[in-house]
ZAGU-972306 format. One record per residue (C-alpha): x, y, z; residue in three letters; chain. Coordinates in Angstrom, 3 decimals. Example, Ala and Ser with C-alpha at 12.3 -4.5 7.8 and 13.67 -1.06 7.14 Angstrom:
# ZAGU-972306
+----------+----------+----------+-----+-------+
|        u |        v |        w | res | chain |
+----------+----------+----------+-----+-------+
|   12.300 |   -4.500 |    7.800 | ala |     A |
|   13.670 |   -1.060 |    7.140 | ser |     A |
+----------+----------+----------+-----+-------+
//
This chain:
# ZAGU-972306
+----------+----------+----------+-----+-------+
|        u |        v |        w | res | chain |
+----------+----------+----------+-----+-------+
|  127.680 |  149.593 |  -15.466 | met |     A |
|  128.671 |  151.418 |  -12.314 | asn |     A |
|  127.953 |  149.795 |   -9.132 | lys |     A |
|  127.033 |  151.987 |   -6.229 | arg |     A |
|  128.599 |  151.337 |   -2.974 | leu |     A |
|  126.028 |  151.373 |   -0.325 | val |     A |
|  127.262 |  151.843 |    3.258 | his |     A |
|  124.931 |  150.640 |    5.898 | lys |     A |
|  124.910 |  152.676 |    9.036 | phe |     A |
|  123.757 |  151.169 |   12.283 | arg |     A |
|  121.936 |  153.459 |   14.597 | ser |     A |
|  123.645 |  153.759 |   18.004 | pro |     A |
|  122.047 |  151.940 |   20.953 | lys |     A |
|  120.168 |  154.319 |   23.089 | lys |     A |
|  121.545 |  154.843 |   26.525 | asp |     A |
|  118.410 |  154.773 |   28.613 | tyr |     A |
|  120.295 |  154.832 |   31.894 | gln |     A |
|  122.286 |  157.949 |   31.075 | ala |     A |
|  119.222 |  159.890 |   30.074 | lys |     A |
|  117.139 |  158.573 |   32.860 | gly |     A |
|  114.790 |  156.784 |   30.513 | leu |     A |
|  113.036 |  153.588 |   31.420 | lys |     A |
|  112.814 |  150.617 |   29.206 | asn |     A |
|  109.845 |  148.496 |   30.125 | pro |     A |
|  111.583 |  145.452 |   28.666 | phe |     A |
|  114.787 |  145.917 |   30.589 | phe |     A |
|  114.886 |  145.794 |   34.395 | arg |     A |
|  117.832 |  146.264 |   36.609 | ile |     A |
|  118.098 |  143.664 |   39.392 | lys |     A |
|  118.199 |  145.239 |   42.785 | lys |     A |
|  120.202 |  143.790 |   45.630 | lys |     A |
|  117.750 |  142.392 |   48.214 | thr |     A |
|  118.320 |  142.561 |   51.940 | arg |     A |
|  116.551 |  140.526 |   54.656 | pro |     A |
|  113.666 |  142.466 |   56.048 | ser |     A |
|  113.470 |  143.532 |   59.697 | val |     A |
|  110.560 |  141.123 |   60.229 | phe |     A |
|  112.629 |  138.201 |   58.983 | lys |     A |
|  115.493 |  139.009 |   61.356 | trp |     A |
|  113.100 |  139.372 |   64.246 | arg |     A |
|  111.528 |  136.018 |   63.438 | phe |     A |
|  114.905 |  134.281 |   63.338 | ile |     A |
|  116.055 |  135.860 |   66.594 | ile |     A |
|  112.743 |  135.068 |   68.286 | gly |     A |
|  112.874 |  131.434 |   67.145 | leu |     A |
|  116.417 |  131.043 |   68.456 | val |     A |
|  115.431 |  132.557 |   71.799 | leu |     A |
|  112.411 |  130.244 |   72.025 | leu |     A |
|  114.577 |  127.206 |   71.374 | ile |     A |
|  117.061 |  128.345 |   74.018 | leu |     A |
|  114.289 |  128.902 |   76.576 | ile |     A |
|  112.767 |  125.471 |   75.900 | ile |     A |
|  116.178 |  123.848 |   76.211 | trp |     A |
|  116.995 |  125.757 |   79.403 | phe |     A |
|  113.778 |  124.921 |   81.246 | phe |     A |
|  112.970 |  121.446 |   79.910 | trp |     A |
|  116.224 |  119.835 |   78.818 | phe |     A |
|  119.132 |  121.335 |   80.727 | ser |     A |
|  120.347 |  119.962 |   84.052 | ala |     A |
|  119.465 |  123.220 |   85.807 | val |     A |
|  115.948 |  122.050 |   86.676 | phe |     A |
|  116.697 |  118.370 |   87.265 | ala |     A |
|  114.947 |  116.869 |   90.310 | ile |     A |
|  117.296 |  116.851 |   93.263 | arg |     A |
|  115.303 |  115.330 |   96.109 | ser |     A |
|  112.095 |  113.558 |   97.145 | val |     A |
|  110.316 |  114.380 |  100.391 | lys |     A |
|  107.579 |  112.132 |  101.806 | ile |     A |
|  105.266 |  113.079 |  104.667 | glu |     A |
|  102.651 |  111.101 |  106.601 | gly |     A |
|  103.898 |  107.509 |  106.395 | leu |     A |
|  103.692 |  105.364 |  109.516 | lys |     A |
|  103.688 |  101.762 |  108.283 | arg |     A |
|  105.167 |  101.940 |  104.788 | val |     A |
|  108.915 |  102.427 |  104.524 | val |     A |
|  109.541 |  105.807 |  102.786 | pro |     A |
|  112.314 |  104.330 |  100.638 | ser |     A |
|  109.705 |  102.122 |   98.913 | asn |     A |
|  107.885 |  105.212 |   97.669 | ile |     A |
|  111.140 |  106.993 |   96.787 | glu |     A |
|  112.105 |  104.061 |   94.567 | thr |     A |
|  108.847 |  104.433 |   92.636 | ile |     A |
|  109.459 |  108.181 |   92.222 | val |     A |
|  112.968 |  107.747 |   90.806 | trp |     A |
|  111.779 |  104.988 |   88.480 | gln |     A |
|  109.100 |  107.343 |   87.191 | glu |     A |
|  111.662 |  110.130 |   86.819 | ala |     A |
|  113.917 |  107.913 |   84.707 | ser |     A |
|  111.218 |  107.462 |   82.056 | ser |     A |
|  110.318 |  109.900 |   79.285 | ser |     A |
|  107.127 |  111.859 |   78.639 | arg |     A |
|  105.683 |  112.393 |   75.162 | tyr |     A |
|  108.783 |  110.533 |   73.895 | leu |     A |
|  110.971 |  113.661 |   74.042 | ile |     A |
|  110.744 |  115.159 |   77.539 | phe |     A |
|  112.754 |  113.605 |   80.348 | lys |     A |
|  110.763 |  113.294 |   83.563 | gln |     A |
|  113.904 |  113.908 |   85.576 | arg |     A |
|  113.164 |  117.551 |   84.744 | asn |     A |
|  110.924 |  119.167 |   87.392 | ile |     A |
|  108.652 |  120.763 |   84.770 | phe |     A |
|  108.274 |  117.613 |   82.681 | ser |     A |
|  107.618 |  115.331 |   85.660 | phe |     A |
|  104.134 |  113.771 |   85.442 | asn |     A |
|  102.541 |  114.041 |   88.906 | ser |     A |
|   99.301 |  112.337 |   87.851 | his |     A |
|  101.245 |  109.453 |   86.347 | gly |     A |
|  103.154 |  109.018 |   89.610 | leu |     A |
|   99.909 |  108.923 |   91.623 | ile |     A |
|   98.551 |  106.227 |   89.327 | lys |     A |
|  101.753 |  104.195 |   89.633 | thr |     A |
|  101.785 |  104.390 |   93.441 | ile |     A |
|   98.110 |  103.423 |   93.626 | asn |     A |
|   98.881 |  100.295 |   91.622 | asn |     A |
|  100.931 |   99.078 |   94.589 | ser |     A |
|   99.259 |  100.840 |   97.520 | tyr |     A |
|   95.777 |  102.022 |   98.390 | asn |     A |
|   96.264 |  105.132 |  100.498 | phe |     A |
|   93.394 |  107.155 |  101.906 | ala |     A |
|   94.977 |  110.327 |  100.524 | lys |     A |
|   97.846 |  110.912 |   98.127 | leu |     A |
|   99.062 |  114.328 |   96.944 | glu |     A |
|  102.082 |  115.069 |   94.745 | val |     A |
|  103.434 |  118.582 |   94.267 | ser |     A |
|  106.515 |  119.948 |   92.495 | lys |     A |
|  108.725 |  122.567 |   94.142 | lys |     A |
|  110.590 |  123.992 |   91.146 | trp |     A |
|  112.663 |  126.494 |   93.151 | trp |     A |
|  114.176 |  123.673 |   95.262 | ser |     A |
|  113.899 |  120.971 |   92.536 | arg |     A |
|  111.960 |  118.786 |   94.999 | glu |     A |
|  109.045 |  116.356 |   94.671 | ile |     A |
|  106.828 |  116.581 |   97.764 | leu |     A |
|  104.466 |  113.684 |   98.491 | ile |     A |
|  101.850 |  113.849 |  101.246 | lys |     A |
|  100.247 |  110.539 |  102.218 | ile |     A |
|   97.480 |  109.485 |  104.596 | val |     A |
|   97.443 |  105.744 |  105.259 | glu |     A |
|   94.181 |  103.863 |  105.745 | arg |     A |
|   93.659 |  102.506 |  109.274 | pro |     A |
|   93.341 |   98.737 |  109.657 | tyr |     A |
|   89.861 |   97.599 |  110.696 | ala |     A |
|   89.722 |   93.879 |  109.873 | phe |     A |
|   91.256 |   91.133 |  107.746 | ile |     A |
|   89.600 |   90.004 |  104.543 | trp |     A |
|   90.041 |   86.391 |  103.444 | gln |     A |
|   89.238 |   85.057 |  100.000 | glu |     A |
|   90.552 |   81.565 |   99.375 | gly |     A |
|   94.132 |   81.487 |  100.610 | asn |     A |
|   94.591 |   85.234 |  100.187 | asn |     A |
|   94.504 |   87.613 |  103.141 | tyr |     A |
|   94.276 |   91.418 |  103.038 | tyr |     A |
|   93.919 |   94.212 |  105.542 | phe |     A |
|   90.866 |   96.407 |  105.037 | ser |     A |
|   89.465 |   99.608 |  106.488 | asp |     A |
|   85.871 |   99.989 |  107.692 | lys |     A |
|   84.680 |  100.989 |  104.230 | asp |     A |
|   86.000 |   97.871 |  102.535 | gly |     A |
|   89.104 |   99.444 |  100.974 | asn |     A |
|   91.832 |   96.817 |  100.830 | leu |     A |
|   95.274 |   97.799 |  102.103 | ile |     A |
|   98.317 |   96.253 |  100.464 | asn |     A |
|  101.169 |   97.937 |  102.297 | asp |     A |
|  102.224 |   94.862 |  104.296 | glu |     A |
|  101.360 |   91.141 |  104.513 | pro |     A |
|   98.921 |   89.701 |  107.032 | val |     A |
|  100.701 |   87.739 |  109.774 | thr |     A |
|   99.500 |   85.368 |  112.479 | glu |     A |
|   99.985 |   88.146 |  115.018 | asp |     A |
|   97.772 |   90.388 |  112.877 | ser |     A |
|   94.998 |   87.795 |  113.010 | lys |     A |
|   95.048 |   88.064 |  116.794 | lys |     A |
|   94.615 |   91.840 |  116.646 | gln |     A |
|   91.855 |   92.056 |  114.037 | phe |     A |
|   88.883 |   89.839 |  113.288 | phe |     A |
|   88.792 |   87.981 |  109.974 | thr |     A |
|   85.894 |   88.112 |  107.506 | leu |     A |
|   85.967 |   85.242 |  105.016 | glu |     A |
|   84.182 |   84.974 |  101.697 | asn |     A |
|   82.899 |   81.406 |  101.232 | arg |     A |
|   80.487 |   82.262 |   98.445 | ser |     A |
|   80.925 |   81.040 |   94.878 | ala |     A |
|   82.001 |   84.441 |   93.529 | asn |     A |
|   85.011 |   86.641 |   94.137 | ser |     A |
|   84.072 |   89.919 |   95.812 | leu |     A |
|   87.443 |   91.634 |   95.459 | thr |     A |
|   87.532 |   94.393 |   92.828 | leu |     A |
|   90.994 |   95.081 |   91.364 | asn |     A |
|   92.593 |   94.068 |   94.663 | asn |     A |
|   91.528 |   97.414 |   96.082 | ser |     A |
|   87.818 |   97.396 |   96.941 | gln |     A |
|   85.288 |   94.895 |   98.346 | leu |     A |
|   82.007 |   94.453 |   96.541 | asn |     A |
|   79.850 |   93.595 |   99.560 | leu |     A |
|   76.234 |   93.976 |  100.482 | asn |     A |
|   76.047 |   97.462 |  102.035 | lys |     A |
|   74.560 |   96.048 |  105.271 | asp |     A |
|   77.300 |   93.513 |  105.978 | tyr |     A |
|   80.160 |   95.597 |  107.332 | leu |     A |
|   78.087 |   97.936 |  109.580 | pro |     A |
|   76.344 |   94.843 |  110.989 | phe |     A |
|   79.617 |   93.025 |  111.720 | ile |     A |
|   81.251 |   96.054 |  113.362 | phe |     A |
|   78.234 |   96.627 |  115.602 | ala |     A |
|   78.278 |   92.967 |  116.589 | leu |     A |
|   82.053 |   92.855 |  117.064 | ser |     A |
|   82.106 |   95.906 |  119.344 | asp |     A |
|   79.404 |   94.450 |  121.577 | lys |     A |
|   80.619 |   90.861 |  121.728 | ile |     A |
|   83.940 |   91.983 |  123.204 | lys |     A |
|   82.089 |   92.399 |  126.499 | asn |     A |
|   81.486 |   88.625 |  126.651 | tyr |     A |
|   84.814 |   86.787 |  127.013 | pro |     A |
|   83.022 |   83.414 |  126.813 | asp |     A |
|   82.565 |   84.053 |  123.086 | phe |     A |
|   86.011 |   83.708 |  121.537 | lys |     A |
|   85.790 |   84.759 |  117.922 | ile |     A |
|   87.529 |   82.645 |  115.330 | asn |     A |
|   86.208 |   84.491 |  112.258 | lys |     A |
|   83.120 |   85.882 |  110.602 | tyr |     A |
|   82.112 |   84.468 |  107.246 | phe |     A |
|   79.296 |   84.378 |  104.737 | phe |     A |
|   78.392 |   81.957 |  101.975 | asp |     A |
|   75.606 |   81.787 |   99.407 | asn |     A |
|   72.803 |   82.411 |  101.920 | glu |     A |
|   71.422 |   85.901 |  101.401 | leu |     A |
|   71.313 |   88.460 |  104.211 | asn |     A |
|   73.243 |   86.127 |  106.499 | thr |     A |
|   76.425 |   86.619 |  108.499 | ile |     A |
|   77.904 |   83.636 |  110.288 | lys |     A |
|   80.249 |   83.653 |  113.252 | leu |     A |
|   82.634 |   80.781 |  114.000 | ala |     A |
|   83.630 |   80.578 |  117.664 | leu |     A |
|   86.804 |   78.923 |  118.947 | asp |     A |
|   85.790 |   75.634 |  120.519 | gly |     A |
|   82.107 |   76.444 |  120.034 | gly |     A |
|   79.248 |   76.426 |  117.538 | pro |     A |
|   78.688 |   78.546 |  114.470 | glu |     A |
|   76.194 |   81.381 |  115.025 | ile |     A |
|   73.864 |   82.485 |  112.196 | tyr |     A |
|   72.758 |   86.125 |  112.160 | phe |     A |
|   70.339 |   87.937 |  109.874 | ser |     A |
|   71.484 |   91.320 |  108.574 | thr |     A |
|   67.787 |   92.321 |  108.341 | arg |     A |
|   67.437 |   92.175 |  112.109 | glu |     A |
|   69.268 |   94.150 |  114.780 | gly |     A |
|   72.716 |   92.796 |  115.574 | ala |     A |
|   72.485 |   93.570 |  119.288 | leu |     A |
|   68.987 |   92.073 |  119.626 | asp |     A |
|   70.210 |   88.810 |  118.136 | gln |     A |
|   73.244 |   88.822 |  120.406 | leu |     A |
|   70.944 |   89.224 |  123.413 | asp |     A |
|   68.979 |   86.163 |  122.238 | lys |     A |
|   72.218 |   84.190 |  121.973 | leu |     A |
|   73.230 |   85.091 |  125.517 | ile |     A |
|   69.788 |   84.187 |  126.885 | ala |     A |
|   69.721 |   80.809 |  125.106 | val |     A |
|   73.198 |   79.959 |  126.316 | lys |     A |
|   72.417 |   80.807 |  129.936 | arg |     A |
|   68.884 |   79.457 |  130.184 | glu |     A |
|   68.689 |   76.557 |  127.750 | thr |     A |
|   71.965 |   75.202 |  126.443 | ile |     A |
|   74.080 |   75.989 |  129.512 | lys |     A |
|   77.087 |   73.661 |  129.843 | asp |     A |
|   76.391 |   71.962 |  126.530 | asn |     A |
|   77.205 |   75.119 |  124.588 | phe |     A |
|   80.516 |   73.849 |  123.176 | asn |     A |
|   78.829 |   70.619 |  122.039 | lys |     A |
|   76.359 |   72.436 |  119.808 | ile |     A |
|   77.058 |   72.482 |  116.043 | lys |     A |
|   75.199 |   75.702 |  115.174 | tyr |     A |
|   72.736 |   78.213 |  116.600 | ile |     A |
|   70.364 |   80.007 |  114.212 | asp |     A |
|   69.164 |   83.427 |  115.422 | leu |     A |
|   67.677 |   84.645 |  112.131 | arg |     A |
|   64.040 |   84.363 |  113.199 | tyr |     A |
|   62.495 |   86.972 |  115.493 | lys |     A |
|   60.730 |   84.820 |  118.072 | asp |     A |
|   62.547 |   81.527 |  117.614 | lys |     A |
|   66.020 |   80.123 |  118.010 | val |     A |
|   67.132 |   76.924 |  116.324 | tyr |     A |
|   70.179 |   74.952 |  117.333 | tyr |     A |
|   71.622 |   71.512 |  116.799 | gln |     A |
+----------+----------+----------+-----+-------+
//
């Protein structure tokens, strides 16, 4: 039996590329290049980082000086110390306040007000000269407030002033108003919580009583009696005034009683009560 030799022929692989044919199951990988948008994004991000670093982190815009205007009693160096302490701290954990743009003006105002109680306080940043400019208006002294063993200067509106301690010489220049009531009337060491009639009454009385050198004021005070201001005289009695009546009318009654009734016994009297319209009580 003859065996046939069978030769298997393999068909040649088609060259799709040479003939320009496309095989849907065979894709040629193309070399990709970064798009223009991507390059622009990268360049823009780098520029943004450089700008942020230049303005907020470099030494170019570091604060160089502090200028203070308006101080008369407070030593300027005391305020400068507060400014540089504020500048040495950070803001939002990453920005250094030594930088003129990062410096927190509102934070500085708050810090200064914790130590002082100025009538006006403005902070501005001069970026072209790297300078912090502070304009201050100090409150004028009007009287001395006493609560316990603590003494404070105050203006006419009851704003306490903490820029310097009260001395014995100060007590000779300004009258003292003492709180002898059961409750503290000092709010945050900056403001007095007084009856609205008290201070205007005392100032009206104090201005007028200066014309009578026989009445040497030791201090004004009030206790738990409502609508009552009391005046302690040096070497004399205590005088009780009602804030519901006119200060000058009551002072006129005091002068009349001293001249016409008490006379030379004035310094022997313990108190004189002027709080009733048509009557005067004394002991």
